[in-house]
N, CA and C of each residue as an Amber inpcrd file, in Angstrom:
protein
   234
 -41.2310000 -14.4990000 -34.6720000 -40.1220000 -14.7640000 -34.2960000
 -39.9120000 -14.5050000 -32.9230000 -40.4070000 -15.6130000 -31.8860000
 -41.3600000 -15.5620000 -30.1130000 -39.0310000 -15.0410000 -29.5540000
 -38.8850000 -14.6540000 -28.2200000 -38.2410000 -14.1810000 -27.2690000
 -37.6400000 -14.8270000 -27.2440000 -36.1620000 -15.1120000 -26.8670000
 -35.8900000 -16.0540000 -26.0740000 -34.8680000 -15.6580000 -24.7670000
 -35.8100000 -15.7870000 -23.7700000 -35.9520000 -15.6840000 -22.2140000
 -34.7060000 -16.5120000 -21.6580000 -33.2770000 -15.1660000 -21.8330000
 -31.7110000 -16.1730000 -21.3880000 -32.4290000 -16.0580000 -20.1140000
 -32.4610000 -15.9650000 -18.8560000 -32.4530000 -16.4910000 -17.8810000
 -33.1520000 -17.6590000 -17.3750000 -34.1030000 -18.5280000 -18.7480000
 -35.0840000 -19.7600000 -18.6240000 -33.4590000 -20.9180000 -18.7410000
 -32.0830000 -20.3560000 -19.6990000 -31.4490000 -21.3130000 -20.3140000
 -30.7120000 -21.2730000 -18.7780000 -30.1670000 -23.3550000 -19.0070000
 -29.9220000 -24.3580000 -18.0870000 -27.7090000 -23.7710000 -17.4160000
 -27.5280000 -23.3550000 -18.5520000 -26.0640000 -22.2990000 -18.7150000
 -25.6740000 -21.2470000 -17.4920000 -26.9850000 -19.8460000 -17.3080000
 -27.2950000 -19.0790000 -16.5360000 -27.3670000 -18.8550000 -15.0490000
 -27.1640000 -18.3820000 -14.4930000 -27.6250000 -18.1520000 -13.1430000
 -28.8530000 -18.3390000 -12.9450000 -28.9070000 -17.7010000 -11.3900000
 -30.3600000 -17.1170000 -11.0620000 -29.7080000 -15.8090000 -11.1990000
 -30.3300000 -15.0810000 -11.7570000 -29.8260000 -13.3060000 -11.1470000
 -31.0410000 -12.3350000 -10.9030000 -30.7740000 -11.4000000  -9.5400000
 -31.8390000 -11.0000000  -8.8900000 -31.3800000  -9.9080000  -8.5500000
 -32.3720000  -8.3340000  -8.7230000 -31.7870000  -7.0320000  -8.3440000
 -32.7260000  -7.2750000  -6.8770000 -31.2420000  -6.3320000  -5.6450000
 -31.1000000  -7.0430000  -4.3630000 -31.9040000  -5.6640000  -3.7320000
 -32.7880000  -5.5590000  -2.9320000 -33.2610000  -3.5380000  -2.0560000
 -32.5230000  -3.8070000  -1.4050000 -32.4450000  -2.1090000  -0.8490000
 -32.2710000  -1.1690000  -0.5770000 -31.7900000  -2.4330000   1.2540000
 -32.8570000  -2.4900000   1.7610000 -32.3760000  -3.2190000   3.0930000
 -31.8460000  -5.1460000   2.8580000 -31.4500000  -5.1290000   2.0950000
 -30.5980000  -6.4870000   1.6280000 -29.5150000  -6.2780000   1.3660000
 -29.6030000  -5.1630000   0.6120000 -27.6190000  -4.4010000   0.7480000
 -27.3520000  -4.3270000   1.7810000 -28.4740000  -3.1390000   2.4860000
 -27.7880000  -3.6120000   4.3530000 -27.4350000  -4.2020000   4.8280000
 -28.7820000  -5.1930000   5.3120000 -28.2090000  -6.4120000   6.2580000
 -26.6720000  -7.3410000   5.2340000 -26.9400000  -7.7190000   3.7480000
 -26.0610000  -8.8910000   3.1670000 -24.6840000  -8.3260000   3.2780000
 -24.5960000  -6.9590000   3.5840000 -22.6660000  -5.9220000   3.2790000
 -22.9920000  -5.7290000   5.1570000 -23.6600000  -5.9680000   5.9920000
 -23.3610000  -4.8700000   7.8350000 -22.6220000  -5.6870000   7.9470000
 -21.8260000  -6.9810000   8.0910000 -20.2030000  -7.1100000   8.9210000
 -18.9630000  -7.3810000   8.2890000 -19.2680000  -6.2680000   6.8610000
 -17.9190000  -6.8220000   5.9150000 -17.3530000  -5.8520000   6.0400000
 -15.5170000  -5.7240000   5.2980000 -14.8630000  -4.5540000   5.9070000
 -14.3770000  -3.9290000   4.9060000 -15.2910000  -3.9220000   4.0250000
 -15.3090000  -3.7100000   2.4690000 -17.0960000  -2.3920000   2.6550000
 -16.5240000  -1.7810000   1.1730000 -17.3480000  -1.1800000   1.0100000
 -18.0070000  -1.9880000  -0.1430000 -19.7920000  -2.0760000   0.0780000
 -20.6740000  -3.4020000  -1.5940000 -20.2120000  -2.6310000  -2.8670000
 -20.3460000  -1.4230000  -2.7420000 -19.7550000  -0.4330000  -4.3290000
 -18.9230000  -0.7210000  -5.2110000 -17.0920000  -1.3950000  -4.0010000
 -16.5790000  -1.9330000  -4.6300000 -16.8700000  -3.3680000  -4.6370000
 -17.7660000  -3.8310000  -4.9940000 -17.8820000  -5.0210000  -6.2020000
 -17.6280000  -5.2040000  -7.1500000 -17.6790000  -6.5810000  -7.1720000
 -17.2610000  -7.0150000  -9.7210000 -18.5340000  -6.4280000 -10.2780000
 -17.8680000  -5.8030000 -11.5010000 -18.8070000  -5.0370000 -12.2800000
 -19.2980000  -6.1400000 -12.8140000 -20.8260000  -5.3390000 -13.7360000
 -21.5700000  -6.4430000 -14.1180000 -22.0460000  -5.3170000 -15.6860000
 -21.6020000  -5.5160000 -16.8140000 -22.1840000  -4.2280000 -16.9180000
 -23.5860000  -3.6280000 -17.8870000 -24.3870000  -2.6670000 -17.3270000
 -25.5690000  -2.7230000 -17.7890000 -26.0330000  -2.8880000 -18.8870000
 -25.5620000  -3.2160000 -19.8750000 -26.3550000  -4.0740000 -21.0020000
 -26.1280000  -6.0800000 -21.6020000 -25.2510000  -6.1520000 -20.3220000
 -25.0260000  -7.1720000 -20.2660000 -26.1570000  -7.8590000 -20.2110000
 -26.6070000  -9.2010000 -21.2280000 -27.3850000  -9.7100000 -21.9700000
 -29.0630000  -9.7910000 -19.9630000 -28.0410000 -10.4100000 -19.2370000
 -28.6600000 -10.7920000 -18.0510000 -29.3430000  -9.6360000 -17.7080000
 -28.1290000  -8.9070000 -16.7680000 -28.8590000  -7.7200000 -16.7010000
 -29.8810000  -6.7130000 -16.7110000 -29.4790000  -6.8110000 -18.2730000
 -30.9680000  -6.3670000 -19.2130000 -31.7990000  -6.5930000 -19.3580000
 -32.1270000  -7.8070000 -19.0300000 -33.2400000  -8.7220000 -19.0630000
 -34.0340000  -8.9280000 -17.5080000 -33.1880000  -8.2510000 -16.7650000
 -34.1430000  -8.2520000 -15.5800000 -34.1150000  -6.4620000 -15.0740000
 -34.0230000  -5.3430000 -15.9650000 -34.4480000  -4.0890000 -15.7060000
 -33.2780000  -4.1200000 -14.9400000 -31.7010000  -4.2020000 -14.7590000
 -31.3090000  -3.5850000 -13.4990000 -30.6050000  -2.7400000 -14.1360000
 -30.5850000  -1.4320000 -13.7470000 -29.9150000  -0.1220000 -13.5400000
 -28.5710000   0.1820000 -13.5200000 -27.9170000   1.1030000 -13.3290000
 -26.3900000   0.8380000 -12.2550000 -27.0920000   1.8180000 -10.9430000
 -25.8330000   0.8360000 -10.7480000 -26.2910000   1.2440000  -8.8690000
 -26.6160000  -0.2270000  -8.4380000 -27.4690000  -0.8710000  -9.1820000
 -28.1030000  -1.9080000  -8.3360000 -27.1910000  -2.9270000  -8.3600000
 -27.1840000  -3.2110000  -6.4610000 -26.4700000  -4.8720000  -6.6480000
 -27.0160000  -6.0130000  -7.3080000 -26.5390000  -6.7190000  -7.9270000
 -27.3640000  -8.1720000  -7.8170000 -26.3660000  -8.9310000  -7.1460000
 -27.7150000 -10.7670000  -6.7840000 -27.5540000 -11.7790000  -6.1420000
 -27.2730000 -12.0700000  -7.3680000 -25.9830000 -13.5110000  -7.4800000
 -26.9250000 -14.6830000  -8.2130000 -25.2480000 -15.5990000  -7.4070000
 -26.3680000 -16.5610000  -7.8350000 -26.7040000 -17.6900000  -7.4100000
 -26.9150000 -19.2950000  -7.9720000 -25.6630000 -19.7190000  -7.9310000
 -25.4740000 -20.6350000  -8.8440000 -25.2720000 -22.3220000  -8.2990000
 -25.3650000 -22.9560000  -8.7400000 -25.2300000 -24.5370000  -7.9040000
 -24.1280000 -25.2400000  -8.2750000 -23.9900000 -25.3200000  -7.5940000
 -22.2600000 -26.0720000  -7.6650000 -22.2020000 -28.0620000  -7.1570000
 -21.9260000 -28.3260000  -7.9440000 -21.7050000 -30.2460000  -7.5010000
 -20.2700000 -30.4240000  -6.8620000 -19.7190000 -29.3300000  -6.0660000
 -18.8240000 -29.1710000  -4.9020000 -19.5220000 -28.1370000  -3.6840000
 -20.0080000 -27.2660000  -4.0780000 -19.9110000 -26.0400000  -3.0330000
 -21.9970000 -26.3060000  -3.0440000 -23.0520000 -26.9770000  -3.4690000
 -23.6420000 -27.2110000  -3.2120000 -24.6440000 -25.5960000  -3.6190000
 -24.6870000 -24.2290000  -3.0920000 -25.5140000 -23.0960000  -3.5770000
 -24.1290000 -22.6830000  -3.5150000 -24.0210000 -21.5540000  -4.5190000
 -22.4160000 -20.2850000  -4.5390000 -23.2000000 -19.1330000  -5.2480000
 -23.1090000 -18.2480000  -3.8550000 -23.4680000 -16.6490000  -3.8400000
 -22.7320000 -15.8330000  -4.3520000 -22.4370000 -14.7170000  -5.8100000
 -22.5050000 -13.9920000  -5.8660000 -22.8290000 -13.2260000  -5.5600000
 -22.1820000 -11.4780000  -5.6780000 -23.0600000 -10.0750000  -6.2230000
 -22.0360000  -9.6300000  -7.1750000 -22.8880000  -8.5010000  -7.6720000
 -21.9730000  -7.4660000  -8.6080000 -22.8640000  -6.5030000  -8.5470000
 -22.0820000  -5.2090000  -9.0210000 -22.5230000  -3.7260000  -9.3740000
 -22.9760000  -3.4970000  -9.8350000 -24.3140000  -2.8390000 -10.7820000
 -23.7500000  -2.7330000 -12.4030000 -23.5680000  -1.2900000 -12.5200000
 -22.8440000  -1.3060000 -13.4660000 -22.5000000   0.0810000 -13.9250000
 -22.4060000   0.2720000 -16.0830000 -22.1920000   1.2710000 -15.9560000
 -22.8580000   1.4960000 -17.7430000 -21.2430000   1.3140000 -17.8820000
């Protein structure tokens, strides 16, 4: 049986693990600590498929008919 790649499903937005430099740049001008971002569980199927670990910050990019491209962020937790 072949393994299903969840990231290729049309309803799953693109998830990427951000580098330390990307995190520092992206959150340099905000009034909150990036560690207070909404959470995503380490065993979430997409987080698991990209090898995310607790403490990683994920960039989630969605296509939107009204907004064009919409980017959100999540921090991985146990």
